[in-house]
C-alpha positions as CSV (number, residue, x, y, z in Angstrom):
1,M,19.8,-9.4,-7.7
2,T,17.2,-7.6,-5.6
3,Y,14.0,-9.1,-4.2
4,T,10.7,-7.1,-4.7
5,I,7.3,-7.4,-3.0
6,I,4.2,-5.6,-4.3
7,A,1.3,-4.9,-2.1
8,L,-2.1,-3.7,-3.4
9,L,-3.8,-2.1,-0.4
10,K,-7.4,-0.7,0.0
11,R,-8.4,1.9,2.6
12,K,-10.8,1.2,5.3
13,Q,-14.4,2.2,4.4
14,G,-15.2,5.7,5.6
15,L,-11.7,7.1,5.2
16,T,-11.0,9.6,2.4
17,P,-8.0,9.1,0.1
18,L,-6.2,11.9,1.9
19,Q,-6.9,10.4,5.4
20,F,-5.6,7.1,4.2
21,R,-2.5,8.5,2.6
22,T,-1.7,10.7,5.7
23,H,-2.0,7.7,8.0
24,Y,0.0,5.4,5.9
25,D,2.8,8.0,5.4
26,T,3.0,9.6,8.8
27,V,1.9,6.8,11.2
28,H,2.1,3.4,9.7
29,L,5.5,3.8,7.9
30,P,7.3,5.2,10.9
31,L,5.8,2.5,13.1
32,L,7.0,-0.2,10.6
33,K,10.5,1.3,10.5
34,S,10.7,1.4,14.3
35,L,9.6,-2.2,14.6
36,V,11.8,-3.9,12.0
37,G,14.9,-1.7,12.2
38,S,17.6,-2.6,9.7
39,A,15.4,-5.3,8.1
40,F,13.3,-2.4,6.6
41,P,13.4,-2.6,2.8
42,I,16.0,-0.6,0.9
43,T,13.1,1.1,-0.9
44,H,9.5,1.4,0.1
45,T,7.6,3.2,-2.7
46,R,3.9,4.1,-2.5
47,N,2.0,4.8,-5.7
48,Y,-1.4,6.2,-4.7
49,V,-4.3,5.7,-7.1
50,S,-5.3,9.0,-8.6
51,R,-8.9,9.9,-7.8
52,A,-11.3,12.3,-9.6
53,P,-12.7,15.2,-7.6
54,T,-16.5,14.8,-7.3
55,S,-19.2,17.2,-6.3
56,R,-21.6,16.5,-3.4
57,T,-24.3,15.7,-5.9
58,S,-22.3,13.3,-8.0
59,D,-24.1,10.2,-9.1
60,H,-20.8,8.4,-9.7
61,S,-19.7,8.4,-6.1
62,P,-22.6,8.5,-3.5
63,D,-20.0,7.9,-0.8
64,E,-17.7,10.9,-1.0
65,S,-14.9,9.1,0.7
66,Y,-14.6,6.9,-2.4
67,P,-14.3,9.2,-5.4
68,P,-13.9,7.4,-8.7
69,T,-10.5,6.5,-10.0
70,V,-9.0,8.6,-12.8
71,M,-9.1,6.2,-15.8
72,Y,-7.6,6.4,-19.3
73,Q,-8.8,2.9,-20.2
74,G,-11.0,0.4,-18.5
75,N,-13.5,0.7,-15.7
76,S,-12.8,2.4,-12.4
77,R,-14.7,-0.3,-10.5
78,D,-12.0,-2.7,-11.5
79,V,-9.4,-0.8,-9.4
80,A,-10.0,-2.4,-6.1
81,F,-7.1,-0.8,-4.2
82,D,-5.9,2.7,-3.2
83,V,-2.1,2.2,-3.3
84,V,0.4,0.1,-5.1
85,T,3.3,-0.4,-2.6
86,I,6.6,-1.6,-4.0
87,M,9.2,-2.8,-1.5
88,T,12.7,-3.9,-2.5
89,W,15.3,-5.8,-0.5
90,D,18.9,-6.5,-1.4
91,T,18.3,-10.3,-1.5
92,K,15.6,-12.9,-0.9
93,E,17.4,-13.6,2.3
94,S,17.0,-10.0,3.6
95,W,13.3,-10.3,2.8
96,D,13.2,-13.5,4.8
97,E,14.8,-11.7,7.7
98,F,12.2,-8.9,7.5
99,L,9.4,-11.5,7.3
100,E,10.7,-13.3,10.4
101,I,10.7,-10.0,12.4
102,F,7.4,-8.9,10.9
103,S,5.7,-12.2,11.8
104,S,6.8,-12.2,15.4
105,Q,4.0,-11.9,17.8
106,H,4.9,-8.5,19.2
107,V,5.4,-6.9,15.7
108,A,2.4,-8.6,14.2
109,D,0.2,-7.3,17.0
110,K,1.4,-3.7,16.7
111,I,1.1,-3.7,12.9
112,G,-2.3,-5.4,13.0
113,E,-3.6,-2.9,15.4
114,D,-2.4,0.0,13.3
115,E,-3.7,-1.6,10.1
116,E,-7.2,-1.8,11.6
117,A,-7.2,2.0,11.8
118,F,-6.7,2.6,8.1
119,L,-6.7,-0.6,5.9
120,D,-9.3,-3.0,4.7
121,R,-7.2,-5.9,5.9
122,G,-9.4,-8.5,4.2
123,R,-8.6,-7.0,0.8
124,K,-4.8,-7.0,1.0
125,I,-3.0,-8.5,-1.9
126,I,0.8,-9.1,-1.5
127,F,3.1,-10.9,-3.9
128,P,6.7,-11.1,-5.1
129,S,7.7,-9.7,-8.5
130,L,10.3,-10.8,-11.0
131,E,13.2,-8.4,-11.6
132,P,11.9,-5.3,-13.3
133,V,12.4,-4.8,-17.1
134,V,12.9,-1.1,-17.7
135,A,12.8,0.7,-21.0
136,T,14.2,4.3,-21.2
137,R,13.5,7.1,-23.7
138,A,17.1,7.4,-24.9
């Protein structure tokens, strides 16, 4: 049975969605891998929120770095994050090993410093999930 953690993360004000994604994928993730080594999750999936392109004169997004969320139902103001990150470990014990390393002073300092560059750290939401229930077309 795997162990899954979900993180809802919001970008730092002033960053565009592309700047946020680029930093997360090319700076933060390699840093995390280098710091936690084999305790890195077996999967680290990032699902970025789809944003609508806006014009410079759009009344919907006066701050062009925060274009509205593409919505099929609901209100885009209710989407208070930019990425849904899903991390999976083999077991709860392997998550605990990761967390011990991640929480160590050296790693926490390095991660915290990097997060300051691209995340709204006060808005992070991180929680475990139950085993997924998957339906297929066939």
